[in-house]
Every structure is written in C-alpha cells, then in structure tokens.
C-alpha positions as CSV (number, residue, x, y, z in Angstrom):
1,M,-5.8,-4.7,-21.4
2,E,-7.2,-1.2,-20.5
3,V,-5.6,0.3,-17.4
4,P,-8.6,1.6,-15.3
5,L,-6.8,4.5,-13.7
6,N,-8.1,8.0,-12.9
7,A,-6.8,10.9,-15.0
8,S,-4.3,12.1,-12.3
9,W,-2.3,8.9,-12.4
10,K,-3.0,7.9,-16.0
11,Q,-1.2,11.0,-17.3
12,L,1.6,10.7,-14.8
13,L,2.3,7.0,-15.6
14,Q,1.7,7.1,-19.4
15,A,5.3,6.4,-20.2
16,E,5.2,3.2,-18.1
17,F,2.2,1.9,-20.0
18,E,4.2,2.1,-23.2
19,K,7.2,0.1,-22.0
20,P,7.6,-3.5,-23.1
21,Y,7.6,-4.8,-19.5
22,F,4.2,-3.3,-18.8
23,E,2.6,-4.7,-22.0
24,K,4.0,-8.1,-21.1
25,L,2.7,-7.8,-17.5
26,M,-0.8,-6.9,-18.7
27,T,-0.8,-9.9,-21.0
28,F,0.2,-12.1,-18.1
29,I,-2.5,-10.7,-15.9
30,L,-5.2,-11.2,-18.6
31,V,-4.2,-14.9,-18.9
32,E,-4.0,-15.4,-15.2
33,Y,-7.4,-13.8,-14.5
34,T,-9.0,-15.8,-17.3
35,H,-7.7,-19.2,-16.2
36,N,-7.3,-18.9,-12.4
37,R,-9.0,-17.3,-9.5
38,C,-6.9,-14.2,-8.7
39,Y,-7.1,-11.3,-6.2
40,P,-8.1,-8.6,-5.9
41,P,-11.0,-8.6,-8.4
42,K,-9.8,-7.2,-11.7
43,E,-11.7,-3.9,-11.2
44,L,-9.9,-3.3,-7.9
45,I,-6.3,-4.0,-9.1
46,F,-5.5,-0.3,-9.2
47,S,-7.5,0.7,-6.1
48,A,-4.5,2.1,-4.2
49,L,-4.1,4.7,-7.0
50,N,-7.7,5.3,-7.7
51,N,-8.5,6.0,-4.1
52,C,-5.7,8.5,-3.6
53,N,-4.8,11.1,-6.3
54,F,-1.2,11.9,-6.8
55,E,-1.7,15.5,-5.7
56,D,-3.4,14.4,-2.5
57,I,-0.7,12.1,-1.2
58,K,0.4,12.9,2.4
59,V,1.5,9.4,3.5
60,V,2.7,6.3,1.7
61,I,2.4,2.8,3.3
62,L,4.3,0.1,1.4
63,G,3.1,-3.5,1.5
64,Q,4.3,-6.6,-0.4
65,D,1.6,-8.9,-1.8
66,P,-2.2,-8.7,-1.8
67,Y,-3.9,-11.2,0.6
68,H,-4.5,-14.5,-1.3
69,G,-7.6,-15.8,0.6
70,L,-11.2,-15.7,-0.7
71,G,-12.7,-12.3,-0.6
72,Q,-9.9,-10.6,1.4
73,A,-7.9,-8.3,-1.0
74,N,-9.4,-5.0,-2.1
75,G,-6.4,-3.4,-3.7
76,L,-5.1,-1.5,-0.7
77,C,-2.2,-2.9,1.3
78,F,-3.1,-4.5,4.6
79,S,-6.8,-3.7,3.9
80,V,-9.6,-6.3,3.6
81,N,-13.2,-6.0,2.3
82,D,-16.0,-5.2,4.7
83,G,-17.3,-8.3,6.6
84,I,-14.0,-10.2,6.3
85,S,-12.1,-11.3,9.4
86,F,-8.9,-9.4,10.1
87,P,-5.7,-11.1,9.0
88,P,-3.0,-11.2,11.8
89,S,-1.0,-8.2,10.5
90,L,-4.1,-6.0,10.4
91,V,-5.1,-7.1,13.9
92,N,-1.6,-5.9,15.1
93,I,-2.0,-2.6,13.2
94,F,-5.2,-1.9,15.0
95,K,-3.7,-2.9,18.3
96,E,-0.8,-0.5,17.9
97,L,-3.3,2.2,16.8
98,E,-5.3,1.6,20.0
99,A,-2.2,1.7,22.2
100,D,-0.8,4.8,20.4
101,L,-3.9,7.0,20.0
102,T,-6.5,5.2,22.2
103,I,-8.6,4.6,19.1
104,P,-10.9,1.5,19.6
105,I,-10.3,-1.4,17.3
106,A,-12.3,-0.9,14.1
107,I,-15.4,-2.9,13.1
108,S,-14.3,-3.0,9.5
109,G,-10.8,-3.8,8.1
110,N,-11.5,-1.8,4.9
111,L,-8.9,0.9,5.0
112,E,-10.4,2.9,2.1
113,R,-11.2,5.6,4.7
114,W,-7.4,6.1,5.1
115,A,-6.8,6.2,1.4
116,K,-9.4,8.9,0.9
117,Q,-7.5,11.1,3.4
118,G,-4.3,11.0,1.3
119,I,-2.6,7.7,2.3
120,L,-1.3,5.8,-0.7
121,M,-1.6,2.2,0.4
122,L,0.6,0.5,-2.2
123,N,1.6,-3.2,-2.5
124,A,4.8,-3.9,-4.4
125,T,2.9,-6.6,-6.4
126,L,-0.7,-5.7,-7.2
127,T,-2.2,-9.1,-7.9
128,V,-1.9,-12.7,-6.7
129,R,-3.3,-16.2,-7.5
130,E,-5.7,-17.6,-4.9
131,G,-3.8,-19.5,-2.2
132,E,-0.4,-18.9,-3.7
133,A,1.5,-16.1,-2.0
134,G,4.0,-14.5,-4.2
135,S,2.7,-16.1,-7.4
136,H,2.7,-12.8,-9.3
137,Q,6.0,-11.6,-8.1
138,N,8.8,-10.9,-10.7
139,K,6.3,-10.4,-13.5
140,G,6.7,-6.7,-13.8
141,W,4.6,-5.3,-10.9
142,E,7.7,-4.4,-8.9
143,E,9.1,-2.3,-11.7
144,F,5.8,-0.5,-12.0
145,T,5.4,0.2,-8.3
146,D,9.1,1.3,-8.2
147,A,8.2,3.9,-10.9
148,I,5.3,5.1,-8.7
149,I,7.6,5.6,-5.7
150,K,10.2,7.3,-7.8
151,K,7.5,9.8,-9.1
152,I,6.5,10.6,-5.6
153,N,10.1,10.9,-4.4
154,D,11.1,13.2,-7.3
155,E,8.0,15.3,-7.8
156,K,6.7,15.8,-4.3
157,E,8.1,17.1,-1.0
158,G,7.4,16.3,2.7
159,V,5.6,13.0,2.1
160,I,5.7,10.6,5.1
161,F,6.7,7.1,4.1
162,L,5.9,4.2,6.5
163,L,8.3,1.4,5.9
164,W,7.2,-1.7,7.9
165,G,9.5,-4.6,7.8
166,G,12.6,-5.6,5.8
167,F,10.9,-5.7,2.4
168,A,9.4,-2.3,2.6
169,K,12.7,-0.8,3.9
170,K,14.5,-2.3,0.9
171,K,11.9,-1.1,-1.6
172,G,12.1,2.4,-0.1
173,A,15.8,2.5,0.3
174,Y,16.4,5.3,-2.3
175,I,13.7,7.7,-0.9
176,N,15.4,11.1,-0.3
177,K,15.3,11.6,3.4
178,E,16.2,15.2,3.0
179,K,13.0,15.8,1.1
180,H,10.7,13.3,2.8
181,H,10.0,11.8,6.2
182,V,10.7,8.1,6.5
183,L,9.4,6.2,9.6
184,E,10.7,2.6,9.9
185,S,9.8,-0.3,12.1
186,G,9.3,-4.1,12.1
187,H,6.5,-5.6,10.2
188,P,3.1,-5.9,11.9
189,S,3.0,-9.7,11.2
190,P,2.9,-11.9,14.4
191,L,6.5,-13.1,13.8
192,S,7.9,-9.6,13.9
193,A,5.5,-8.1,16.4
194,N,6.0,-10.9,18.9
195,R,9.8,-10.2,18.8
196,G,9.1,-6.6,19.8
197,L,9.8,-5.0,16.4
198,W,6.3,-3.6,15.8
199,F,4.4,-2.6,19.0
200,G,5.3,0.7,20.4
201,N,6.5,2.3,17.2
202,K,3.9,5.1,17.6
203,H,3.9,5.7,13.9
204,F,0.2,6.9,13.8
205,S,0.8,9.7,16.3
206,Q,4.1,10.6,14.7
207,V,2.3,10.9,11.3
208,N,-0.3,13.3,12.8
209,A,2.4,15.3,14.6
210,L,4.3,15.8,11.3
211,L,1.2,16.8,9.5
212,K,0.2,19.2,12.2
213,K,3.7,20.8,12.0
214,K,3.2,21.3,8.3
215,G,-0.2,22.8,8.8
216,L,-2.0,19.9,7.1
217,K,-5.1,18.1,8.3
218,R,-4.3,15.2,10.5
219,I,-5.4,11.6,9.6
220,E,-8.6,10.4,11.2
221,W,-7.3,6.8,11.8
C-alpha cells in the first residue's frame, strides 16, 4: 500500500516504512478497508501529517482514536468534516475556547484551519472500523505515531504539547520538558469535563502567550 504523504514527512519517516511492523500494518489496513467500512476515508488517513509539515510544527495535540460514526472522521484528532454535528468532546473544546478567549463557538467542527497554522493534530491510532471504537488499536499504529512524537521531541525545540487526559499524558510521558512546553489537563469528554478536569485549563490562551514570547505568530483559534 502506497503511503500518501507529503515530501517533508515521507523523507523523515522512510525508515519506519521499511520496518516489518509497518508493512504488516499496511496489509491489515488494506484488508480492513476492502472488507469493512472504516474511517477516515483512505485518502485522509494521513491528513494530520499532510496538513502540517514537520518544519511548521508549533503545537501538537494528541488524541486516541478517530471518530467511528458515519462521515465524522477527517484524519485530524477531535476534528469532524464540515456539516457534521459536533461530538461531545469537540463541543467542550469550543466551550473552553469561548470561555478562555471569548471566541464564539465555530460553525464548522473541521479543524483543518488549526492544522494549517502549525498544529499537528495526531491520533495515536489513525484508523477505525465503523461503530467499533478501538478496533484498530494494537495493530502497529501506536508504534508509528510514537516514532512521529520521538522525531519531534528529538529534532525540534520549543514545541507546545497539549496532553488532554490520561491516555495522552501516558503517550507523551517521555517528551523532554527541558526542550519543549507540555500543558496537561483532563480530557474534554463529558465524563472528565463534568468532574472539573477540563474547563478552565486556559490552554488556548497559554499557547498564544508562549508563541508570542518566542516571537512566533499566534494561533487564530
């Protein structure tokens, strides 16, 4: 299976493509997409990378699984396609954004506009079978996305990592906090948010304050 990646990432991750786990993963994906309805659409599997070049990364948001409902997932964590109702986590993201920066809740849940400004919106697992959360976990995606995080950790400096919830904190546990900025909070899901672990984290204003301090353009959330 050809990996439809832009030149920036393709060169950087070439060694991963040649490893046995990745070849096995691509075979699994090919079979899954042939025999089942899976998300995101095949051409959008690598959207997180293709919408944010390695050299442009300012911020990394880590998610877990793509949405598994019809037409939702577009390859960016927490993001949905235009015209799709907002899942609960995304509703809470927009609520916190409104409270933090007085930005009105968006009309579209498509967060491609964030990715284009240097936010890598990376799920740990890049695909899922329809209606079956976690169905593509432990097939190789986690190793691949760990390799991406390691590249960013090792080869860049001053990247802002947003780790929302226990899973993201665990996946980002080895990020060098001397080199990078790590902001942690509860997950925006209703379960976590309603327990007071999400609202009030002010991560969006903190990101912009850090970028301003470094002389970089702030994110237009």
